[in-house]
N, C-alpha and C positions, 0 to 999 in steps of 0.2 A: 504494500500500500504506500509506503514512504517513497519507493522508487517511482510510482505513478505520479504522486504529488510533485516530486522533483522534476519529472518530465513535463508536467503541466506548467511549472514555473519556468522551465526552459522555453516552452512555447511563448509565454508572455515575454520572456527576455528577447525572443526573436523580434517581436514588434518594437520593443524599446531600442534595440540595436539598429534597426532600419531607420527609425526616426532620428537617432543620434547622428548618423552620418550625413543627413540631409543639411544640417546646419553648417554655417561657415564661421560662426563665432565660437571661440574657444569655450566661453562660459557655458553656452548651451550644450556643447558636446560633453563637457565635464559634468553637467547636471544629469544628463541622461546616462552617462557612464556610472554615476553614483547609484542611480536606480537599478541599473543592470548589475552592479556589484552586490547590492542588497539581495536581489533575486538569486544571484550565483551563490552568495554566502549561505542563504537558506537551503538551497539545493545541496550544497556540499555537506551541510549538517545532516540533512536527511539521508545522504549516501554514506555517511560515516567517514568522510575524507577530512579529517581534523586539521591536517597541515593546510589543506586548501581553505578551510574555514578561517584559520588564523591569518593566512596570507591575504585572502580576499578582504578580511576585516581591516588589515593594515592598508590594503589598496583603497578601500572605501574611505578610510580616514585621510589618506593621501589625496584622493580625488576631491574630497570636501575642502581640504586645505588649499589645493590648487584652484578650486572653484572660487573660494573666498578671495584669493590673491587676484584672480582674473576679474571678478566683478568690482573689486575695490581698486582696480588698476595699480596694484602693488607690483613692484619689480620682482623678478625671480630671485630666489635666495638659494645660494649654493649649499648653505648649511642645512636647510630643510631637505634638499635633494639627498645629501649625504646621509642624514639621519634616517630617511625612509629606505634608502638602498641598504645601509648597514642593518637596519631592523629586519628587512626582508631576508637578507642572507643569513643573519644570525638565527632567526626563527626557523628558517629552513633546515639549518644544521641541527638545531635542538629537537625539532619535531618530525624529522624525516621519517616517512612511513614506507615508501616503495621506490623502486628504481625510477619509475616514471614521474616522480615528483620533480625531477630535474627540468621537465618541460614547463611546469608551472613557475618554477624559480626563474628560468630564463625569460619567460614571458613577462613576469612582473618586474624584473630588473630593467628590461628594455622599455616596458610600458611606463615605469616610473620616470625614467630619463625622458622619454618621448613626451609625456603629458606635462613635463616641466617646461618644455619649449613653448614659446609664444607663437611660433609659426604653425598655423593650422595645416599647411601643406606637409610639413614634417610629421605632424601628428598622424595624418592620414596615411602617409607612406609607411611609417613604422607600425601603424595599426594593422596593416595587411600582414607584416612580418609576425607580429604578436599572435595573430589568428592561427597561424600554422602551429606554433608551440602550444597554445591553449587547446586547439582541436585535438592534438595528440594526448594531452593530459586528460581531456574530457572523454576521449575514446577509452583509454585504459581505466578511467574512474567509473565508467558506466553512465556518464552524464550525456546521453546520446542526443537529446534535443539541443544541448549546448553546442554540439558539433555543427548542427544545422545553423544555429545562431551565429557561430563564429564564421562559418562559410559565407553566410549572408552579410555579416558585418564586414568581412574582408572584401567581398564583392562590391558592396555598397560604397565602402571607403575608396576602392579602386575606381569605380565609376565616377564618384564625386571628385576624386583627384584628377581624373582625365578631363572632366568638364571644367574644373577650376583652371587647369593648365591651359586648356583650349581658350577659355574666356580671357585669361591673362594675355595670351598671344594675340588674340583679336584686339584687345584694348591697346596693346603696345603698337600694333600695326596702325590702328586708328589714330593714335597720338602722333605717329611719324608722318601721317598723311597731311 
């Protein structure tokens, strides 16, 4: 029964993921990422993936902090980045459960650095990379709906990135004319 509830939360996460990549503002992307993280955290609890719960809890806190930085127009802080990266690595070492936890660790280290960036284009590029690692973790964890969610997230991010790049090129051509 818990597995079914976890998969239902995964389906809801699919909708949240698709919505998040439509935005061009970092603050809105981070807001929807926080919602996604809460859904993921709950699913990992239901699946008994305790390292995943703790790490996604840290990721949720990180995303909220970065969201606050973004909406208050605060500059990036390298110390905050280092604290989150060290926390993720330390917690991973202490609570390591399975060989495939490495995929979640790699995903979160990359994601923490990526979402620290102000450039939405960089966020979207590395979001695609993170999807690969998180999909592998979800596969081995049994969080199957999250695999679909990650593939849609990566695909949506890629499409959005292509559209943004194309629009930037058109704008630069128009300025030159």
